[in-house]
C-alpha positions as CSV (number, residue, x, y, z in Angstrom):
1,M,145.4,217.6,92.3
2,F,143.4,217.0,89.2
3,N,145.9,214.3,88.1
4,K,145.3,212.5,91.4
5,I,141.6,212.6,91.0
6,A,141.8,211.4,87.4
7,L,144.1,208.5,88.5
8,T,141.8,207.6,91.3
9,L,138.8,207.4,88.9
10,L,140.9,205.3,86.5
11,I,141.7,202.9,89.4
12,I,138.0,202.6,90.2
13,G,137.4,201.9,86.5
14,G,140.1,199.3,86.4
15,I,138.8,197.5,89.4
16,N,135.3,197.6,87.8
17,W,136.6,196.2,84.5
18,G,138.6,193.5,86.5
19,S,135.4,192.5,88.3
20,I,133.6,192.3,84.9
21,G,136.3,190.2,83.4
22,I,136.9,187.8,86.3
23,F,133.4,187.6,87.9
24,Q,131.1,189.0,85.2
25,F,130.0,191.5,87.8
26,D,129.6,195.2,87.1
27,L,130.3,196.8,90.4
28,V,129.4,200.3,89.3
29,A,126.1,199.2,87.9
30,W,125.4,197.2,91.1
31,I,126.1,200.2,93.3
32,F,124.2,202.8,91.2
33,G,121.2,200.8,90.0
34,G,122.1,199.2,86.7
35,Q,124.1,200.2,83.6
36,T,121.5,202.5,82.2
37,S,120.9,204.5,85.4
38,I,122.0,208.1,85.2
39,L,124.5,207.7,88.0
40,S,126.2,204.8,86.4
41,R,126.4,206.6,83.1
42,I,127.9,209.6,84.9
43,I,130.6,207.4,86.5
44,Y,131.3,205.7,83.2
45,T,131.6,209.1,81.5
46,L,133.9,210.5,84.2
47,V,136.2,207.4,84.0
48,G,136.3,207.8,80.2
49,L,137.2,211.5,80.4
50,C,139.8,210.8,83.0
51,A,141.3,208.1,80.8
52,V,141.6,210.6,77.9
53,W,143.2,213.2,80.3
54,C,145.7,210.6,81.6
55,I,146.9,210.1,78.0
56,S,148.5,213.5,78.4
57,L,150.4,212.2,81.5
58,L,152.1,209.6,79.3
59,L,153.1,212.3,76.7
60,R,154.5,214.8,79.2
61,D,158.1,215.5,79.5
62,D,159.7,214.0,82.6
63,S,161.2,217.4,83.6
64,E,157.6,218.8,83.8
65,S,156.7,216.1,86.3
66,D,159.8,216.8,88.3
67,R,158.9,220.5,88.5
68,E,155.4,219.6,89.7
69,V,156.8,217.4,92.4
70,R,159.2,220.2,93.6
71,V,156.4,222.7,93.7
72,M,154.0,220.4,95.6
73,G,156.5,218.7,97.8
């Protein structure tokens, strides 16, 4: 469950970075009141922490992922 939440936040972060790169528009800052607002900073921090967590997904053994799917599915 935590992995899905982390991946969801990374997708949000990726969409935000895409909007910055293509349109020079920071969606998170627009929604939460600017880059320096506390809510924006919390979202940026959560996305960063999830990115660090997802590094572990890349380094995991495939057999561990298979076990997780069998237990959940």
